N, C-alpha and C positions, 0 to 999 in steps of 0.2 A: 307155152308161148302165152303169155299175159293179156288177159282179155280188157286190158283199160290200157290209157299213157301212164306214161310215170310221173309227170310233172301236175298235170290237171284234172287226172283221172278219167279221161274221156273213153267213153265206150267204144271198144273196136270192132269192127265186123267180122266175124268168125267165118273160115273156111265153110262152104257149103251151109250159110245159115241160111235159113227162113226169114224172109220179111225184111231183108236187110235196111230197107229204110226207116225200120222204128229205130234201130240203132245208129243209124247214122242222123235220125232229127233228134234223138236224145243227146247226142254228143255235141250238136249243133245249140240245143238249148241249154247244155252245160257252158257253151263258149258263151251264149248271150248273158249266163249270169256271170263269168269269170273274167270278160275283157271289159274293160270301164265298168270295174264290178261297185255295187253300191248295194245296199241293203235298206229295208225301211226302217227297222230295229233292232236294237239287240237286249231290250228287257223281258221280251215273251218267254213266258215257260211253256204254253199251250199255243196249238194253232188259233190266228185269228178266225171270227165267226162263220166268214163269208170272203175266202181267199180268192184272189184274182191271178190269172194265169201268167206264170213268170214272177210271181210276188216271191220276193227274196228275203232272208231274217238270219239273224244270227241267233242259233238257240240260246237262250238264257237259264241257268242252274238252277234247280231241280226241273228237268223238263217232263210233261206228263201229256197224258191223251196219247195221239197219235207222233208225239217228238218224245216219247218215254226213250230213255238211255241215248238221245243224240245230243248231249250237254256241249256246247261249243262248235257244234257244226253248222253249215250253211245249209238252211232249209230251203229248197226251193218249189213253189207249187208248179206241177207242169202235168199238163193233161187229167186234171181232177184229183190228182194223187202228191203225195210229200215224196220230192228226192233230196237225200243229205250228202253234202260232200265233205270230206276230211279236209280241212284247212292244211295248207302246209306252212313251214316257217317262212315270213317273208310275203304270204299275201298281205293285200293293203286293198281295205272296202272304206267306201263312204257311207256314214250311218245319217241317213235323211232327216231322221225328226230330230238330230242333235247338233246337224252340222256341223259333224266333227269326224277325224278320220282314227280308223282301228288298224294295227296290226299285228298279224299273229308271230310269237317270238317262238314257236314250235311247241309251247306249252301253255299259255292263254294268249287272249285277245288285250291289250296293252293302246292306251291311247297315245296317237301321234301328236303331240304339242307343237304344232307350228311356231306357236309364238316364242318359244324358247329355243328355236331352231340354231344350231351350232354349222356355219361350214369353214372348211378349211382355208379358203379363198375364195373371195367374191369381187365380181366384176360387172360397173355399171357401164356399159358402151364403151367399154375397153377392156384390156386382159388383167389381171391383177398377176404379181409374181411372188418369189419366196419371200421380199421385204418388203414390197408395198401388196401385201395381202387382201386390201381391201383399196381398189380401183376404181374413180368414178369420173367419166369423160363428159361435160356438160358445161354450158354457158353460166350455169350459179348451182349451189348446192344449199338446199336450205334447211336450218336444224330447228324449229320453233317448239314455243311451248307445249306442257299438256297441263295446263292449272294456269301456273300463277308465270311463273319464269322457267327458265332455262341455263343450265351448265354446261360447257362445253371440257371435258376433263383428260387432260394429258398426264399419266403416271409414269414414274421410273421407280426401279428398282432399289436403288440406294443413292446417297449423295454425289457421288462422283461422276454417276451416268448422268445422261441427258434427256430433258423431257422441253422438247421446243416447237415452234413454228418456224418453217423455212423458206420463204418466198424465194422463186427459181426464175430466169428468162434463160428461153430452150434448154431446160432439165439443169441447168447450172446455176447454183446459188449467189444469191445478191444480196440477202438480208437474213437473220435469225434472230428471234427473240425467245426468251424463257429462260430455263434452268439450265445452262450448256456447260456441263462436267462440274458443276458446285451447286449449293441451295441458293447464290444471290443470282437475283434476275439481272439478265444482261441483254442489251439491243446489240446486234453487231451487223457489221455492212461490207460489202466488198466490191471491186468493181471488177473482178475478173474470176471469182468461184473459187480462187485458190485461196489468196491471204484475205483474212477476213479481219478487221478492225472493231475493238471495241467501244462502240460510242459513249455507253453509256451502260453502266454496270448499278446497281441497287444491291447494299450491303444486307443480307438476311437478317441480322442481328440489330443493325440502327437505321435502315431504312437510307441512309448518306450516300450519296450521287457521288462517282468518280468516273473517268474515262476520257475519250478522245475530245469528246464535245464538252468537256467542262474545264474551266479557267485552273491551270495547274499551279501557280505562282502569282505575286505580284506584277511582276514584268510579265506576264503572259497577256498580250493586247492582240491575240489570233480574234479577226470578226468571225463573228457566228458564234461564239461559245457562250455556255452558259456560266454565271456567275458562282462563285464557290460561297462558302459559309468559314469562316474564320476562326481564331481561336475565341472564346469566350461568348457568353450567354447572347446567340441571336444577332452578331456581330460581321457584318461582310468582311472580306478581307480587306485588310488597312489600304491599300490603294484604291478600293472602292467607294465612294460615299454615296449614302443617299441620307434620307431625312432623318433616319435615327442614328446616325451618328458625326453629322456635320456638327452639331454641338458635344462637347464633353471633354475630355483630358487631351491637352499638347503632348504629343513627344515627339522625340526625334532620335534617330540614329544616323551620324556622320552626317547630319546636314540633311538627311533624308526623314520627310514627317510619317509618323508610325502610329498616329493618334489622330484625334477631332481635327477639324479645322479651325475653332474657334473655343475657346475656354474660357469663361466668365468665374470671376471668384469674388467674395465679400467676407471681410473680415474685422475684427479692432480697429485695423489701421486704415479702413478704407475699401477701394475696389480696384480689381484689376481686370484688362483683358487679353488675353495672348492668343496669338495666330501662328498656324503653323510654319509661316515661314520665319519664324523667328522674331515679328514686334512684340512689344509690349507697351500697354497703357495704365498709368494709376493714377487713382484721383483719391484724395480724400477731402474733405469737410473739417474744418478746425469751428471748433462752439466756445470761444472764448470768454469769460468773463470779468468785467469790473476792469479793463483794459488800463493802465495809467502811465503817460506820457511824461516822463518827469527828467530825463538824463539828455540835459542840453547838448546839442552839437551843431553851434554856429546858432544859426537863426532858427532851426529846427528843434525838434523835442523828440527823442526816440523810445520806441516801447522795444525791448526783445522779446522775440518769442521764442527761439530756441531750435531744436533740430526735433524732426519728426517722420517716424519709420515708413517705407513704403509698405503697402500692402501685399507684395511681391516682390522679392529682390529680383534686380536686373544684372546680367553679364555687362554692360554698356549701355548709360545713359547718354540718350542724345539731346535734349532738352529737357527745364522744367519750369515753370511757371509758379506765381501766387498770386490771387484776387482777391481785393476786399469786396466783399460781397453785400454787405451791408452789416449795421450795428444799432443797438437800441438805443446808445450815446447818440445825440445828433450830431454833436461838434467830430465824433470819430466819422458817421456816417458820409458827413459834408466836406471835411478837410483832410482825413488820415490816407495813405497811401500806405501799398506793402514794397518791401524793398527785400530782393532776394540778393542777400550778398556774396555766397559761394556755395559749391557744391563738392567740397575735399579736395585733397591731392590729386585723384585720379578722374577719370570720365567712368565711374561706376560709383559704388557706394551704395548703404541701405536706406537711404533718410535722404529728407528734404533737408538740407543744411542752413543755419545762419539766417533764418528768418527774423524779420523786425518791421516795426511798423514806425511809420516818421507822420507828425505833425506841426503846422507853421505855431502851434499854440501848445501852450503846455496845458496836459488834461489830468483829473483825477479821476481814476476809475471810479463807479457805483457799484455795490453788488448788485448784481440781476440783470443789469445792461449788458446784453450780450451781444458779443460781435464775430460774424460769421466770415472765415478766411476760405478760397475754393485753393488746393494743390494740386498739380497737375503734372505729369511726369512720363516723357516716351523715349524709347529706348530696345532694346534687345534683351529677352530670356536665355537665350544661349549663344 
């Protein structure tokens, strides 16, 4: 029959033993050392100079004096002497002077690093499961900074896997945002938890947005959708106008505008303005030097000016005019007028045709006397 217990080595009272109370008290003392166990320290190789009854230490190597040969044991001062407990695998002690924990692994004492503790599952005010291994039931959860900032990281194993946040209603998904099945960042929504709509998807390579919340085509006028960016540098879809593309090059396809609203141009033949509806206005200033009125036409005298090209072609001319604005020749300025004789055989043409000036008196031109004539035309460019 063993004289100690198998786990804690507590002394047993043997049959016909004298002074049984001594054995019993020793067992209680050992329980006092081993239950809710603490030790003063673990760095001593020799007993302290004035030990207190019940004081406990882990003996450091190489042990000396009364502790010689007791390396690694648990030494307890009891009734004026030292008793030594051989540790068993799994014994766990709190070291008071270090505020740290030690565990005996069967061969040596090792620190219990609670700061790097790992748990298979952890539930705070609720129960975790095999999928939700960390579960928290609380009105709020705070993740705060340790220093400057704080990042919440959600990692996935491969591009086709998912790393996302899901928002639920009665444990049924209603919204998801993150990397859902690809490296594109998406925002999905659901009315029933079963069917999800990709509201926004931001391409990983370009950052360009697509999805149900984005305008899909020039004819998509769904209320609440986001505007798209069309072809060309920073140009909105052709059907959507803003400050940056109201002015520009007008164009059309089958009568539907595909460019800017207004186009203005200047060239050697004058200026023009085109509008998205097809309207075109052309103007031109003629600077004519030393005009002579010598061709008699009844009681009047004529000065033929000729034909002058439009600055932009028309598909159809609706109206043309010419106005004498002024002249360095006083007689021309006060007496002459412009006559527009014809505009060709069709309501189109590429120029102001048949311009002439008329005067009631004959005028011989003098070089350096400039006469200004303003030309105007209106029609359609398509």
